[in-house]
C-alpha positions as CSV (number, residue, x, y, z in Angstrom):
1,M,1.1,-50.0,-39.2
2,Q,-1.1,-47.3,-40.8
3,K,-1.5,-44.0,-39.3
4,I,-5.0,-42.7,-38.7
5,Q,-5.4,-39.2,-40.1
6,I,-7.5,-36.9,-37.9
7,P,-9.2,-34.1,-39.9
8,T,-7.9,-30.6,-38.9
9,F,-11.3,-29.3,-37.5
10,I,-11.6,-32.4,-35.3
11,R,-8.1,-31.3,-34.0
12,V,-9.2,-27.8,-33.5
13,L,-12.1,-28.8,-31.6
14,F,-10.2,-30.9,-29.2
15,V,-7.8,-28.1,-28.5
16,L,-10.6,-25.8,-27.6
17,L,-12.1,-28.4,-25.6
18,L,-9.0,-28.7,-23.7
19,I,-8.6,-25.3,-23.2
20,I,-12.3,-24.8,-21.6
21,T,-11.5,-27.7,-19.4
22,I,-8.5,-25.8,-18.1
23,V,-10.1,-22.5,-17.7
24,F,-13.0,-24.4,-15.7
25,I,-10.7,-26.3,-13.6
26,L,-8.7,-22.9,-12.8
27,I,-12.0,-21.4,-11.9
28,L,-13.4,-24.0,-9.8
29,G,-9.9,-24.6,-8.3
30,K,-9.0,-20.9,-7.5
31,K,-9.2,-21.1,-3.5
32,L,-6.6,-24.1,-3.9
33,L,-4.5,-23.4,-7.0
34,V,-3.8,-19.7,-5.9
35,P,-2.0,-20.3,-2.9
36,L,-0.6,-23.4,-4.2
37,M,1.2,-21.2,-7.2
38,L,2.1,-18.4,-5.0
39,A,3.8,-20.7,-2.7
40,G,5.7,-22.2,-5.5
41,L,7.1,-19.0,-6.4
42,L,7.9,-17.9,-2.9
43,S,9.7,-21.2,-2.0
44,M,11.8,-20.7,-4.8
45,L,12.7,-17.5,-3.6
46,L,13.4,-18.9,-0.1
47,T,15.3,-21.7,-1.3
48,P,18.9,-20.0,-1.1
49,M,18.1,-19.1,2.5
50,C,17.1,-22.6,3.2
51,E,20.2,-24.3,1.4
52,K,22.5,-21.8,3.3
53,L,21.2,-22.9,6.5
54,E,21.4,-26.7,5.9
55,K,25.2,-26.0,5.0
56,W,25.3,-24.8,8.3
57,K,24.2,-28.1,9.5
58,V,20.8,-26.8,10.4
59,P,18.2,-29.8,10.3
60,E,16.1,-29.6,7.2
61,T,12.8,-29.1,8.8
62,L,14.3,-26.1,10.8
63,S,15.7,-24.4,8.2
64,A,12.6,-24.5,6.1
65,F,11.0,-23.0,9.4
66,L,13.2,-20.7,9.8
67,S,13.3,-19.5,6.0
68,L,9.5,-19.2,6.3
69,L,9.6,-17.4,9.2
70,S,12.0,-14.6,7.8
71,G,9.7,-14.4,4.7
72,I,6.5,-13.6,7.0
73,V,8.5,-11.1,9.4
74,I,9.6,-9.1,6.3
75,V,6.1,-9.2,4.8
76,G,4.4,-8.4,8.0
77,A,6.7,-5.4,8.6
78,I,5.6,-4.1,5.2
79,I,2.2,-4.5,5.6
80,M,2.0,-2.7,9.1
81,L,4.0,-0.1,7.8
82,V,1.2,0.7,5.2
83,I,-1.6,0.0,7.8
84,I,-0.2,2.9,9.9
85,Q,-0.2,5.1,7.0
86,I,-3.6,4.2,6.2
87,K,-4.9,5.3,9.2
88,G,-3.8,8.7,8.7
89,V,-5.1,8.9,4.9
90,S,-8.6,7.7,6.2
91,Q,-8.7,10.5,8.8
92,D,-7.9,12.9,6.3
93,L,-10.6,11.8,3.9
94,G,-13.2,12.3,6.4
95,N,-12.5,16.0,6.5
96,V,-12.5,16.9,2.7
97,G,-16.3,17.3,2.3
98,E,-16.2,21.1,1.7
99,R,-13.1,20.7,-0.5
100,V,-15.0,18.5,-2.8
101,D,-18.4,20.5,-2.7
102,E,-15.8,23.6,-4.0
103,F,-14.2,21.4,-6.7
104,F,-17.2,20.4,-8.2
105,S,-18.8,23.7,-7.7
106,N,-16.2,25.2,-9.8
107,I,-16.5,22.9,-12.4
108,D,-19.9,23.9,-12.9
109,H,-19.2,27.4,-12.6
110,F,-16.8,26.9,-15.6
111,F,-19.1,25.3,-17.8
112,S,-21.9,27.5,-17.1
113,T,-19.8,30.7,-17.5
114,N,-17.9,29.7,-20.8
115,L,-20.2,27.1,-22.3
116,G,-23.6,28.1,-21.1
117,M,-24.1,24.6,-19.8
118,H,-25.6,23.9,-16.3
119,I,-24.5,20.4,-15.2
120,G,-26.0,20.4,-11.8
121,L,-22.9,20.7,-9.5
122,E,-23.5,24.1,-8.1
123,N,-23.9,22.7,-4.7
124,G,-21.6,20.1,-4.9
125,I,-22.4,16.6,-4.7
126,N,-23.0,13.9,-1.8
127,K,-19.5,14.4,-0.3
128,E,-20.4,11.2,2.2
129,Q,-20.8,9.2,-1.0
130,I,-17.5,10.1,-2.7
131,V,-15.7,9.8,0.4
132,N,-16.7,6.2,1.4
133,V,-16.0,5.4,-2.2
134,L,-12.3,6.7,-1.8
135,Q,-12.1,5.0,1.8
136,S,-13.4,1.5,0.4
137,G,-10.9,1.7,-2.3
138,N,-7.9,1.8,0.1
139,Q,-9.2,0.2,3.4
140,S,-6.3,-1.7,4.4
141,M,-3.5,-3.8,3.0
142,P,-4.7,-7.1,4.5
143,Q,-7.9,-6.6,2.4
144,F,-5.7,-5.9,-0.6
145,L,-3.8,-9.0,0.2
146,L,-6.9,-10.9,0.8
147,S,-8.2,-10.3,-2.6
148,A,-4.8,-11.1,-4.2
149,I,-4.5,-14.4,-2.5
150,G,-8.2,-15.4,-2.9
151,S,-9.5,-15.9,0.7
152,L,-8.5,-16.2,4.3
153,T,-8.0,-19.6,3.7
154,G,-5.7,-19.0,1.1
155,L,-3.9,-16.9,3.3
156,V,-3.4,-19.5,5.7
157,L,-2.6,-22.2,3.2
158,T,0.1,-20.4,1.6
159,P,2.8,-20.6,4.0
160,V,2.0,-24.1,4.7
161,F,2.4,-24.7,1.1
162,I,5.7,-22.9,1.2
163,F,7.0,-25.0,4.3
164,F,6.1,-28.3,2.6
165,M,7.7,-27.3,-0.8
166,L,10.8,-26.2,0.9
167,I,11.3,-29.4,2.7
168,Y,10.3,-31.5,-0.5
169,R,11.8,-29.4,-3.0
170,R,14.6,-32.2,-4.0
171,H,11.6,-34.6,-4.1
172,L,9.6,-32.4,-6.7
173,A,12.9,-31.7,-9.0
174,N,13.3,-35.6,-9.2
175,F,9.7,-35.9,-10.1
176,L,10.1,-33.3,-13.0
177,V,13.4,-35.5,-14.0
178,Q,11.3,-38.6,-14.3
179,L,8.5,-36.9,-16.2
180,F,11.3,-36.3,-18.9
181,A,12.8,-39.8,-18.6
182,S,13.4,-39.5,-22.3
183,R,15.9,-36.9,-22.0
184,N,19.3,-36.5,-20.6
185,Q,18.7,-36.5,-16.8
186,R,21.6,-34.1,-16.0
187,E,20.2,-31.8,-18.8
188,V,16.7,-32.0,-17.1
189,K,18.2,-31.2,-13.7
190,R,20.2,-28.1,-15.0
191,E,17.0,-26.8,-16.7
192,V,14.9,-27.1,-13.5
193,L,17.9,-25.1,-11.9
194,H,17.4,-22.9,-14.5
195,I,14.0,-22.2,-14.0
196,R,14.4,-21.8,-10.2
197,K,17.2,-19.2,-10.8
198,M,14.9,-17.6,-13.5
199,V,12.1,-17.1,-11.1
200,Q,14.4,-16.2,-7.9
201,G,16.1,-13.4,-10.6
202,Y,12.6,-12.3,-11.9
203,I,11.3,-11.7,-8.1
204,I,14.3,-10.1,-6.8
205,G,14.8,-7.8,-9.6
206,L,10.9,-6.8,-9.2
207,L,11.5,-6.3,-5.6
208,K,14.6,-3.8,-6.2
209,V,12.7,-2.0,-8.8
210,M,9.5,-1.6,-6.4
211,A,12.1,-0.3,-3.5
212,I,13.6,2.2,-6.3
213,L,10.0,3.3,-7.1
214,A,9.0,3.7,-3.7
215,V,11.8,6.0,-2.9
216,L,11.4,7.9,-6.4
217,N,7.6,8.1,-5.8
218,T,7.8,9.0,-2.0
219,G,10.5,11.7,-3.0
220,A,8.3,13.4,-5.6
221,L,5.1,13.5,-3.4
222,Y,7.3,14.9,-0.8
223,V,8.8,17.8,-2.8
224,L,5.1,18.7,-3.8
225,G,4.1,18.8,-0.2
226,I,1.6,15.9,-0.5
227,K,0.8,14.5,2.8
228,H,1.1,10.8,3.4
229,A,3.8,11.0,0.7
230,L,5.3,7.4,2.1
231,F,1.9,5.5,1.8
232,F,1.2,6.6,-1.9
233,G,4.6,6.2,-2.8
234,L,4.8,2.7,-1.2
235,F,1.5,1.8,-2.7
236,A,2.3,2.7,-6.2
237,A,5.2,0.7,-6.2
238,I,3.6,-2.3,-4.8
239,L,1.0,-2.1,-7.6
240,N,3.8,-1.8,-10.2
241,I,3.8,-5.6,-9.7
242,I,1.0,-5.7,-12.2
243,P,2.4,-4.8,-15.7
244,Y,1.0,-2.1,-17.7
245,L,-1.9,-1.5,-15.5
246,G,-0.3,-1.2,-12.0
247,P,1.6,2.1,-12.7
248,F,-1.4,3.9,-14.0
249,L,-3.7,2.5,-10.8
250,G,-0.9,3.7,-8.7
251,A,-0.9,7.2,-9.9
252,I,-4.6,7.5,-9.8
253,L,-4.9,7.4,-6.0
254,P,-2.4,10.2,-5.2
255,F,-3.7,12.5,-8.0
256,S,-7.4,12.0,-6.4
257,Y,-6.0,12.9,-3.0
258,A,-4.2,15.8,-4.1
259,M,-7.3,17.0,-6.2
260,L,-9.2,17.0,-3.0
261,T,-6.9,18.2,-0.5
262,S,-4.2,20.3,-2.1
263,E,-4.4,24.1,-2.3
264,S,-2.8,24.3,-5.7
265,S,-5.0,23.5,-8.7
266,F,-1.6,22.3,-10.4
267,S,-0.3,19.8,-7.9
268,P,-2.3,16.9,-9.2
269,F,-1.5,17.6,-12.9
270,I,2.3,17.9,-11.7
271,I,1.9,14.5,-9.9
272,I,0.8,12.7,-13.2
273,I,3.7,14.1,-14.8
274,L,6.3,13.2,-12.4
275,F,5.0,9.9,-12.1
276,T,4.9,9.5,-15.9
277,I,8.7,10.5,-16.0
278,I,9.5,8.1,-13.2
279,Q,7.6,5.2,-15.2
280,L,9.5,6.0,-18.0
281,V,12.7,5.6,-16.4
282,E,11.4,2.4,-14.8
283,S,10.3,0.6,-18.0
284,N,13.4,1.9,-20.1
285,F,16.0,1.8,-17.7
286,L,15.3,-0.2,-14.2
287,T,13.6,-3.0,-15.4
288,P,15.5,-3.9,-18.4
289,K,18.7,-3.4,-16.3
290,I,17.5,-5.1,-13.0
291,V,15.0,-7.6,-14.1
292,G,16.7,-8.2,-17.3
293,S,15.4,-11.1,-19.8
294,N,14.3,-13.7,-16.9
295,V,10.8,-14.0,-18.1
296,N,11.7,-13.3,-22.1
297,L,7.8,-13.3,-22.7
298,N,6.6,-11.1,-25.8
299,A,4.6,-8.0,-25.2
300,F,1.4,-9.6,-26.9
301,I,1.4,-12.7,-24.8
302,T,2.1,-10.6,-21.5
303,L,-1.2,-8.4,-22.3
304,L,-3.1,-11.2,-23.2
305,G,-2.0,-13.1,-20.2
306,L,-2.8,-10.1,-18.0
307,L,-6.5,-10.1,-19.4
308,L,-7.0,-13.9,-18.8
309,G,-5.5,-14.1,-15.6
310,G,-7.4,-11.0,-14.2
311,A,-10.8,-12.7,-15.7
312,I,-10.1,-15.9,-14.5
313,W,-8.5,-15.0,-10.8
314,G,-8.5,-11.2,-10.5
315,I,-5.7,-9.6,-9.1
316,A,-4.1,-12.9,-7.9
317,G,-4.1,-14.0,-11.7
318,M,-2.5,-10.6,-12.9
319,I,0.4,-11.3,-10.4
320,L,0.8,-14.7,-11.3
321,I,0.5,-15.1,-14.7
322,I,4.0,-13.5,-15.6
323,P,6.0,-16.0,-13.9
324,S,3.8,-18.8,-14.5
325,L,4.2,-18.1,-18.2
326,A,8.0,-18.0,-18.3
327,I,7.9,-21.4,-16.3
328,L,5.9,-22.8,-18.9
329,R,8.1,-21.5,-21.7
330,R,10.9,-23.1,-19.9
331,I,9.3,-26.5,-19.7
332,F,7.9,-26.3,-23.3
333,E,11.4,-26.2,-24.3
334,L,12.4,-29.5,-22.8
335,S,10.5,-31.3,-25.3
336,D,10.6,-31.1,-29.2
337,S,6.9,-31.7,-29.6
338,T,6.2,-28.4,-27.4
339,R,9.0,-26.2,-28.5
340,S,6.7,-24.3,-31.0
341,F,4.8,-23.2,-28.1
342,A,7.9,-21.9,-26.4
343,F,8.5,-19.9,-29.6
344,L,5.1,-18.6,-29.3
345,L,5.7,-17.4,-25.9
346,A,9.0,-15.9,-26.4
347,E,10.3,-12.5,-27.3
348,E,12.0,-12.5,-30.7
349,K,14.9,-10.1,-30.9
350,N,14.0,-8.0,-34.1
351,N,10.6,-6.6,-33.3
352,I,9.4,-3.1,-32.5
353,F,9.6,-3.9,-29.0
354,T,13.3,-5.0,-28.5
355,K,14.6,-3.0,-31.6
356,K,15.4,-0.2,-29.3
357,K,17.1,-2.1,-26.8
358,L,19.6,-3.6,-29.1
359,R,20.8,-0.1,-30.8
């Protein structure tokens, strides 16, 4: 039978059409797909606890419920801790008007004295406006959580999805086995187990790194005498879940707060220096040692994924894109026809980003 040769430009058009269709579906189905994917990752994290309870003869449904409840309690405790800290920060931000006027007045004096330029800040600025901007930037952790998940509906659907995924986890694993029926079933089951352990290792390692960063950030801010050091340290550690951009955003908030409230002009810049040192320790020691090569994605794909995830799903996309790409890489490795895509996503051992680690 003679094969039909499809011209290259037609195949390229088909690929572009497929990409446009996928992006359209992702945007259109955000309210459903974001909690579904988030639930998938968290259910993998809670699976060991669920299996442990089942070994103790606890019924399957009750094991899933208890595992879900324990996760909700832990997340709720962290959110309540941050909310308590936010109340104190908001109260202090309401009393920094004079400090704001003084700060910008000094800037105007510097320009007028040394450069002969008047930038119109001799009387300060609209202090109510800047305070409102700062307060709206960190109103509450629930609002941050809602923006990450997508909506209040997503916040409700996520635990429901987690509950059902814990109950039907074996059924979903068997579905993947049947999806790759041409391969050895044991091998596919082993790969499914490997994907689950990979996601567990990534999330647990990320949580460990965040806990260490919270201690280091809080300690550095406490030594500098910055009020609400616990809130700023914890918030910066949570933002570290977003690669590359998170650490920068985490340092901006305490820098701005210190700039407006600290009596010393050097404290804000010392914060930047200390946060930079902590970030260097995290990126060169903590993350490679604790998280390891669980995701094994190259730097270009990671950055591109963050930009695309942020453009499509916002904060939620930036958080979910890395483990999702890691799962896709493992799935692509199951088939010879898609193994080249797995190679595209994976990190090589001899590039400039990994050469330093191999020495």
